[in-house]
C-alpha positions as CSV (number, residue, x, y, z in Angstrom):
1,M,-6.8,158.7,-86.4
2,Q,-3.8,160.3,-86.2
3,S,-1.4,159.5,-89.4
4,I,2.1,157.8,-88.9
5,D,4.1,161.3,-89.1
6,E,1.0,162.8,-86.9
7,L,2.5,160.1,-84.2
8,F,5.9,161.0,-84.4
9,N,5.8,165.0,-85.1
10,L,7.6,166.5,-82.2
11,N,7.7,170.1,-84.0
12,D,6.2,171.5,-80.4
13,E,8.0,169.8,-78.4
14,R,10.8,171.2,-76.4
15,V,12.6,168.4,-74.7
16,L,15.8,168.7,-72.5
17,V,18.9,165.7,-73.3
18,T,21.4,165.2,-70.0
19,G,24.5,163.5,-71.2
20,A,23.9,164.4,-74.0
21,S,28.0,164.4,-75.3
22,G,27.9,160.7,-74.7
23,N,27.9,157.6,-76.8
24,I,23.8,157.2,-75.9
25,G,23.1,161.2,-75.4
26,R,23.8,162.1,-79.1
27,A,22.0,159.7,-80.9
28,I,18.7,160.7,-79.0
29,A,19.1,163.8,-78.8
30,R,19.9,163.8,-83.4
31,R,17.0,161.5,-83.3
32,L,14.8,164.0,-81.4
33,N,15.8,166.8,-83.6
34,Q,15.0,164.9,-86.5
35,A,11.3,164.5,-85.2
36,G,11.2,168.0,-85.2
37,A,12.1,168.9,-81.2
38,Q,13.9,171.7,-80.1
39,V,16.8,170.2,-78.2
40,A,18.7,171.3,-75.1
41,L,21.7,169.6,-74.7
42,H,23.9,168.9,-71.1
43,C,26.8,168.4,-70.8
44,H,29.2,168.8,-67.4
45,T,32.8,168.5,-68.2
46,G,32.2,167.8,-72.6
47,E,31.4,171.2,-73.7
48,S,33.6,170.5,-76.9
49,H,31.2,167.5,-77.8
50,A,28.2,169.3,-77.1
51,L,29.2,172.5,-79.3
52,A,30.1,170.1,-82.5
53,L,26.5,168.7,-82.0
54,Q,24.9,171.7,-81.4
55,A,26.4,173.0,-85.0
56,E,25.2,169.7,-86.3
57,L,21.6,170.1,-85.7
58,G,21.3,173.5,-86.1
59,P,19.4,176.6,-84.7
60,G,16.5,175.0,-82.5
61,A,19.6,173.4,-80.7
62,I,20.6,174.9,-77.5
63,V,23.6,174.2,-74.8
64,V,23.2,174.1,-71.3
65,K,26.3,173.0,-68.5
66,G,26.0,172.2,-64.9
67,N,26.4,169.0,-62.5
68,L,22.1,167.1,-62.1
69,A,24.0,165.5,-59.0
70,T,23.7,168.8,-57.1
71,E,20.6,171.4,-56.4
72,T,22.9,174.4,-57.2
73,G,24.1,172.7,-60.3
74,V,20.0,172.0,-61.6
75,Q,19.6,174.8,-61.0
76,T,22.1,177.0,-63.0
77,V,21.2,174.2,-66.1
78,F,17.3,175.5,-65.7
79,E,18.3,179.1,-65.4
80,Q,20.1,178.7,-68.5
81,L,17.1,177.2,-69.8
82,T,14.7,180.0,-68.6
83,N,17.0,182.4,-70.0
84,A,17.4,181.0,-73.6
85,G,13.3,181.4,-73.6
86,C,13.0,176.8,-73.2
87,K,10.1,176.0,-71.3
88,L,10.5,172.1,-71.5
89,T,8.0,169.6,-72.3
90,G,10.0,166.4,-72.4
91,I,13.1,165.4,-70.8
92,V,15.4,162.3,-70.8
93,N,17.2,161.6,-68.1
94,N,21.0,159.9,-69.9
95,A,23.6,161.4,-68.0
96,A,25.2,158.7,-65.7
97,D,28.1,157.4,-64.7
98,Q,29.3,153.4,-64.4
99,S,32.3,153.0,-62.0
100,I,33.5,149.0,-61.4
101,G,34.4,147.4,-58.1
102,R,33.2,144.6,-55.9
103,L,31.3,146.5,-53.0
104,A,33.4,145.3,-49.7
105,E,36.1,147.1,-51.9
106,L,34.1,149.8,-52.7
107,S,34.6,153.1,-50.3
108,Y,31.8,155.1,-49.1
109,A,32.7,157.9,-51.8
110,Q,32.4,155.8,-54.6
111,W,29.4,154.4,-53.4
112,R,28.3,158.3,-52.9
113,E,29.3,159.1,-56.2
114,T,27.1,156.9,-58.1
115,L,23.9,157.0,-56.2
116,S,24.1,161.1,-56.5
117,T,24.8,161.3,-59.6
118,N,22.4,158.0,-61.0
119,L,19.3,158.9,-58.6
120,D,19.7,161.9,-56.8
121,S,20.6,164.2,-60.4
122,I,17.4,162.6,-61.5
123,F,14.8,163.3,-58.7
124,L,16.5,166.9,-58.6
125,T,16.1,167.2,-62.8
126,C,12.5,166.1,-62.5
127,T,11.2,167.8,-59.5
128,A,13.1,171.3,-61.2
129,A,11.4,170.2,-65.3
130,A,7.8,169.7,-63.7
131,K,7.4,173.2,-63.0
132,H,8.1,174.0,-66.8
133,M,5.0,171.1,-67.4
134,T,1.7,173.0,-66.2
135,D,0.3,171.9,-70.3
136,G,1.8,168.0,-69.2
137,G,4.8,166.4,-70.6
138,C,6.9,163.5,-70.5
139,I,10.3,162.5,-69.0
140,V,12.4,159.1,-69.8
141,N,14.2,158.1,-67.4
142,I,17.6,155.6,-69.0
143,S,18.2,153.1,-66.8
144,S,20.0,149.5,-67.5
145,I,19.5,146.0,-67.2
146,E,21.5,145.5,-64.7
147,S,18.9,147.7,-62.7
148,L,16.9,143.7,-62.8
149,D,20.8,141.3,-63.3
150,P,22.9,143.2,-61.8
151,A,26.4,141.3,-63.1
152,T,29.6,141.2,-60.3
153,G,31.6,144.8,-60.4
154,H,28.2,146.8,-60.9
155,G,26.5,146.4,-57.5
156,H,26.6,150.2,-56.9
157,Y,26.0,151.3,-60.0
158,A,22.6,148.2,-60.7
159,T,21.3,149.7,-57.6
160,S,21.4,152.9,-58.4
161,K,19.7,152.1,-61.5
162,A,17.2,150.0,-59.2
163,G,16.3,152.9,-57.5
164,L,15.8,155.2,-60.6
165,N,12.9,152.3,-61.9
166,M,11.2,152.7,-59.0
167,L,11.6,156.3,-58.9
168,T,10.5,156.2,-62.3
169,R,6.8,154.2,-60.9
170,A,6.5,157.2,-58.3
171,L,6.5,159.9,-60.4
172,A,4.4,158.3,-62.9
173,S,2.0,157.7,-59.8
174,E,2.1,160.6,-58.5
175,W,2.4,163.6,-61.6
176,G,0.1,161.4,-64.1
177,A,-2.9,164.0,-62.8
178,S,-0.9,166.7,-63.8
179,N,-0.8,164.9,-67.6
180,I,3.3,164.2,-66.9
181,R,4.1,160.6,-67.9
182,V,7.3,159.0,-66.9
183,N,8.9,156.0,-68.4
184,S,12.1,154.5,-68.5
185,I,14.7,152.7,-70.7
186,S,17.1,149.8,-69.9
187,P,19.1,148.9,-72.4
188,G,21.3,146.7,-73.1
189,L,25.1,146.3,-73.7
190,I,25.6,149.0,-76.2
191,H,28.5,149.3,-78.9
192,R,30.9,152.2,-78.9
193,E,34.0,153.2,-80.6
194,G,36.8,150.6,-78.9
195,I,34.2,148.6,-77.1
196,E,35.9,145.8,-78.9
197,T,39.0,146.4,-78.0
198,A,38.4,146.8,-74.4
199,W,36.2,144.6,-73.3
200,P,36.8,141.6,-75.6
201,E,35.4,139.3,-73.6
202,G,32.4,141.1,-72.5
203,V,31.8,141.6,-76.0
204,S,32.0,137.9,-77.3
205,R,29.8,136.3,-74.1
206,W,26.9,139.1,-75.5
207,R,27.0,138.2,-79.1
208,D,26.9,134.3,-78.4
209,H,24.0,134.9,-76.0
210,A,22.0,137.5,-77.0
211,P,18.7,135.6,-78.8
212,L,19.1,138.6,-81.8
213,N,23.1,138.2,-81.7
214,R,24.9,141.1,-81.7
215,L,25.3,144.2,-79.2
216,G,23.0,147.3,-79.6
217,E,23.4,150.6,-81.3
218,P,23.1,153.9,-79.5
219,E,20.1,154.4,-82.4
220,D,18.2,152.0,-81.2
221,I,18.1,153.9,-77.5
222,A,17.4,156.9,-79.7
223,N,14.3,155.2,-81.5
224,A,12.5,153.9,-77.8
225,A,13.1,157.4,-76.2
226,L,11.7,159.3,-79.6
227,F,8.9,156.1,-79.5
228,L,7.7,157.1,-75.4
229,L,8.0,160.9,-75.8
230,S,6.0,160.7,-79.2
231,K,2.0,160.6,-79.1
232,A,2.3,156.7,-79.7
233,A,2.8,156.6,-76.4
234,R,0.5,158.5,-74.8
235,W,-1.3,156.0,-72.8
236,I,1.1,154.3,-71.4
237,T,3.4,155.6,-68.5
238,G,5.5,154.4,-65.3
239,E,7.1,151.2,-67.3
240,N,10.2,150.1,-68.1
241,L,11.1,149.7,-71.8
242,V,13.6,146.3,-71.8
243,V,15.8,146.9,-74.8
244,D,18.7,144.4,-75.4
245,G,18.2,142.4,-77.9
246,G,16.5,139.2,-75.9
247,M,19.1,138.9,-73.4
248,S,16.8,139.3,-70.7
249,T,15.1,135.7,-71.8
250,Q,18.6,134.7,-71.5
251,S,19.7,133.0,-67.6
252,K,22.4,135.1,-67.1
253,W,24.6,136.0,-69.8
């Protein structure tokens, strides 16, 4: 039986974290780095934040840049990984777009942008990553509790995340024979700087209804990602791990 330290040791892993310049992405990259993984930090527009994180994490971290919603952009990112000598064993698909708008008022361009960023990009990135994982690997897709219970004005976002959940299951089914595990995480409302000012009624409503009586922290999602990437989850694939402080036990927040 492996020790606890061995179960959560990622010393031999090379993991790409997409959207690593964002709130949750930074926390995931830091946690995986602490567990020993060599982390590739992806960014599209937040290069300065990604470079600052690279400096924080040390020489094992690299930065790759590109638009994952296009085939060309994904190819560019994986060329950078290859040129850096990074053969992936894991990926955390965290990059996402969350705009607000009722479906009846949403333009087709807005609809397509959300689906492209939140779903097409995952398909493109996963299929590219699988070519690296000739000896097996692990993929973690960051979904949302709105994939299970959409909020008004978030229909396009919720639809993209529901599609991501099904893509996760389909990939797990098809790639299990290649020893590639694929799971998703559905976070609840995660704290970020300024959220209490930007959305006071939402934060208050969440705290009033969530059984654990608080917003999530980025580290809560990072810990879940570490678990799914670790040997502790070696017999888990095709699952959606809800990390929401118990909000999904309520009828509607």
